[in-house]
C-alpha positions as CSV (number, residue, x, y, z in Angstrom):
1,M,39.2,-2.8,-2.2
2,S,39.5,-6.6,-2.0
3,A,37.8,-8.9,-4.5
4,S,35.5,-10.3,-1.8
5,K,34.5,-6.8,-0.7
6,M,33.8,-5.8,-4.3
7,A,31.7,-8.9,-4.8
8,G,29.7,-8.1,-1.6
9,L,29.2,-4.5,-2.7
10,A,28.0,-5.6,-6.1
11,A,25.5,-8.0,-4.6
12,A,24.2,-5.3,-2.2
13,V,23.6,-2.9,-5.1
14,R,22.0,-5.7,-7.2
15,D,19.7,-6.7,-4.3
16,A,18.7,-3.1,-3.5
17,C,17.9,-2.3,-7.2
18,A,15.9,-5.5,-7.6
19,R,13.9,-4.9,-4.4
20,V,12.8,-1.4,-5.2
21,A,12.1,-2.3,-8.8
22,I,9.8,-5.1,-7.8
23,D,8.0,-3.0,-5.2
24,A,7.6,-0.1,-7.7
25,Y,6.3,-2.4,-10.5
26,E,3.7,-4.0,-8.1
27,D,2.6,-0.6,-6.7
28,A,2.1,0.7,-10.2
29,G,0.1,-2.4,-11.1
30,T,-2.3,-1.8,-8.2
31,Q,-3.1,1.6,-9.7
32,G,-4.0,0.2,-13.1
33,L,-1.0,1.5,-15.0
34,C,-0.2,-0.1,-18.3
35,A,2.9,-2.2,-18.8
36,E,4.9,0.8,-20.0
37,G,3.9,2.8,-17.0
38,R,4.9,0.0,-14.6
39,F,8.2,-0.4,-16.4
40,E,8.9,3.3,-16.1
41,A,8.0,3.2,-12.4
42,A,10.5,0.4,-11.8
43,V,13.3,2.2,-13.7
44,G,12.6,5.4,-11.8
45,A,12.9,3.5,-8.5
46,I,16.2,2.0,-9.5
47,E,17.5,5.5,-10.5
48,R,16.6,6.8,-7.0
49,V,18.5,4.0,-5.1
50,D,21.0,5.7,-2.8
51,L,24.2,4.1,-3.9
52,T,26.2,6.4,-1.6
53,A,24.5,4.8,1.4
54,I,25.2,1.3,0.2
55,V,28.9,2.1,-0.5
56,G,29.1,3.8,2.9
57,A,27.8,0.7,4.6
58,G,30.4,-1.4,2.8
59,D,33.2,1.0,3.8
60,A,32.1,0.8,7.4
61,G,32.5,-2.9,7.3
62,R,28.8,-3.7,7.9
63,A,26.5,-5.6,5.6
64,P,23.6,-3.7,4.2
65,E,20.3,-4.4,6.1
66,P,18.0,-6.8,4.4
67,G,14.8,-5.5,2.8
68,P,11.4,-6.0,4.3
69,A,10.1,-9.5,4.4
70,R,7.6,-10.7,1.8
71,G,4.4,-11.3,3.5
72,P,2.2,-9.8,6.3
73,A,3.9,-7.4,8.7
74,R,3.7,-8.2,12.4
75,G,5.2,-5.0,13.7
76,P,4.0,-1.4,14.4
77,A,2.4,0.8,11.9
78,R,5.6,2.3,10.6
79,G,6.9,-1.0,9.3
80,P,10.5,-2.3,9.2
81,A,13.5,-0.1,9.0
82,P,14.5,0.6,5.4
83,A,17.4,-1.1,3.8
84,A,20.3,1.0,2.6
85,G,19.3,2.9,-0.5
86,N,15.5,2.5,0.2
87,P,13.2,5.4,1.1
88,P,11.8,5.4,4.6
89,A,8.6,3.6,5.2
90,P,5.5,5.8,5.4
91,V,3.6,6.3,8.6
92,I,0.2,4.6,8.6
93,R,-2.4,6.2,10.8
94,R,-6.2,6.7,11.2
95,A,-7.5,9.5,9.0
96,T,-8.8,12.8,10.4
97,R,-11.3,15.2,9.1
98,E,-8.5,17.4,7.8
99,D,-7.3,14.5,5.6
100,L,-10.6,14.2,3.8
101,P,-9.8,16.5,0.8
102,A,-6.5,14.6,0.2
103,I,-8.3,11.3,0.4
104,V,-11.0,12.2,-2.0
105,A,-8.3,13.5,-4.4
106,L,-6.6,10.1,-4.2
107,L,-9.9,8.3,-5.0
108,A,-10.4,10.5,-8.0
109,D,-6.8,10.2,-9.3
110,D,-7.5,6.8,-10.8
111,A,-8.6,5.5,-14.1
112,L,-11.8,4.2,-12.6
113,G,-12.3,6.8,-9.8
114,A,-12.0,9.7,-12.2
115,R,-15.4,8.6,-13.6
116,R,-17.2,8.5,-10.3
117,E,-15.5,10.8,-7.8
118,R,-15.6,14.6,-7.5
119,A,-12.6,16.1,-5.8
120,E,-13.4,19.8,-6.3
121,L,-13.7,22.0,-3.2
122,P,-15.9,22.3,-1.3
123,L,-16.4,18.6,-1.2
124,A,-19.7,17.1,-1.9
125,A,-21.8,16.6,1.3
126,G,-21.8,12.9,0.8
127,Y,-18.1,12.6,1.5
128,V,-18.4,14.4,4.8
129,A,-21.4,12.4,5.9
130,A,-19.6,9.1,4.9
131,F,-16.5,10.1,6.9
132,D,-18.5,10.9,10.0
133,A,-20.3,7.6,9.7
134,I,-17.0,5.8,9.5
135,E,-15.7,7.7,12.5
136,R,-18.8,6.7,14.5
137,D,-18.6,3.0,13.6
138,P,-16.3,1.0,15.9
139,H,-15.9,-1.6,13.1
140,C,-14.6,0.8,10.4
141,E,-11.2,2.4,10.0
142,L,-10.1,4.8,7.4
143,L,-6.3,4.8,7.1
144,V,-3.8,7.1,5.5
145,A,-0.2,6.6,4.6
146,C,1.9,9.8,5.2
147,D,5.3,10.9,4.0
148,G,6.0,13.6,6.5
149,E,2.9,15.8,6.6
150,Q,1.7,14.7,3.1
151,V,-1.0,12.1,2.7
152,V,0.3,9.7,0.0
153,G,-2.0,6.7,0.3
154,T,-5.4,5.6,1.8
155,L,-7.5,2.5,2.3
156,Q,-10.6,1.6,4.3
157,L,-10.7,-1.4,6.6
158,D,-14.0,-2.9,7.8
159,F,-14.4,-5.5,10.5
160,T,-17.4,-7.9,10.2
161,P,-18.6,-10.6,12.7
162,G,-20.0,-13.8,11.2
163,L,-21.3,-17.2,12.2
164,S,-19.2,-19.0,9.6
165,R,-15.8,-20.4,10.6
166,Q,-17.2,-20.9,14.1
167,G,-18.0,-17.3,14.7
168,A,-14.9,-15.8,13.2
169,W,-14.5,-12.1,12.5
170,R,-13.2,-11.0,9.1
171,A,-11.5,-7.8,7.9
172,T,-12.3,-6.3,4.4
173,I,-9.8,-4.0,2.7
174,E,-11.3,-1.5,0.3
175,A,-10.5,1.6,-1.7
176,V,-6.7,1.2,-1.8
177,R,-5.1,4.2,-3.5
178,V,-1.5,5.5,-3.7
179,A,-0.4,8.9,-4.9
180,A,1.6,8.8,-8.1
181,P,4.9,10.1,-6.6
182,A,4.7,7.4,-3.9
183,R,4.0,4.4,-6.1
184,S,7.6,3.3,-6.5
185,R,8.4,3.5,-2.7
186,G,6.6,0.4,-1.3
187,T,3.7,2.5,0.0
188,G,1.0,0.1,-1.1
189,R,2.8,-2.8,0.5
190,A,3.2,-0.9,3.8
191,M,-0.5,0.0,3.8
192,I,-1.7,-3.6,3.2
193,E,0.7,-5.0,5.8
194,S,-0.5,-2.5,8.3
195,A,-4.1,-3.5,7.6
196,I,-3.3,-7.1,8.1
197,A,-1.6,-6.4,11.4
198,R,-4.6,-4.4,12.5
199,A,-6.9,-7.3,11.6
200,E,-4.8,-9.7,13.6
201,S,-4.8,-7.4,16.6
202,R,-8.6,-7.4,16.5
203,G,-8.7,-11.2,16.5
204,C,-9.8,-11.6,12.8
205,R,-9.4,-15.0,11.3
206,L,-9.7,-13.8,7.7
207,V,-8.6,-10.7,5.6
208,Q,-10.3,-10.3,2.3
209,L,-10.4,-7.8,-0.6
210,T,-11.6,-7.4,-4.2
211,T,-9.8,-5.8,-7.1
212,D,-11.3,-4.6,-10.4
213,R,-10.9,-7.0,-13.3
214,S,-9.1,-4.3,-15.3
215,R,-6.3,-4.3,-12.8
216,V,-4.7,-7.5,-13.8
217,D,-1.3,-6.9,-12.3
218,A,-2.9,-6.1,-8.9
219,Y,-3.6,-9.8,-8.6
220,R,0.1,-10.6,-8.5
221,F,0.8,-7.8,-6.0
222,Y,-1.8,-9.2,-3.6
223,E,-0.7,-12.8,-4.2
224,R,2.8,-11.9,-3.1
225,L,1.4,-10.7,0.2
226,G,-0.3,-14.0,0.8
227,F,-3.8,-13.4,-0.7
228,V,-5.4,-16.3,-2.7
229,A,-8.0,-15.8,-5.5
230,S,-10.3,-18.4,-3.9
231,H,-13.7,-16.7,-4.7
232,V,-15.4,-14.9,-7.5
233,G,-16.6,-11.4,-6.4
234,M,-19.9,-10.0,-7.7
235,K,-21.5,-6.6,-7.2
236,L,-24.8,-5.1,-7.9
237,E,-24.9,-1.3,-8.3
238,L,-28.1,0.2,-7.0
239,P,-29.8,3.4,-8.2
240,R,-29.0,6.6,-6.3
241,R,-31.8,7.6,-4.0
242,G,-33.0,11.2,-3.7
């Protein structure tokens, strides 16, 4: 193998490892993992890089494909084709009633959600009623990310009309969750980019979200996708009725 080919192969391996490590670290940060957990997720992602595919691409005389662009996706829900050595992008679709147990389990599998959710079957009636309300509302979408037949991520996307910004519509992203095995595979990025693309297709002028103060590293993840911490979010929890 020539020196130039060796250099190209080394660069391809380095770029693939850096790409999956950054995505894994950021995904882990959105889930509230500690620094050690984020580091382990990044190392695990590097260990799963398919070096055989990268070498094969080099032997075939073609350059490895570049990774997904940093920033909002403009394509279909599946996202860009994976680079050599990267896992395939998840399929992002509207949730169905059959997905509800998996969605609630994702909501509960979280340091904060574990204190307020109940994933035991049968599900609490409130979950079913909320899902039905979302399904009836033309301005709400409950999305899931799927790896094959398995639900590995979820988020809720709400569309709101407003008089500000000359009558602009805005989209709000809420309840972002990614299953532990999928946190080092770019799943969170794919879901957010899909939500942004859906907001654009609806004519929204603004996409907004909030993240809990305890998830410090989630800020950097969202900033890399183009979000700006321009406002201070505040919430008032109301007493449960009934």
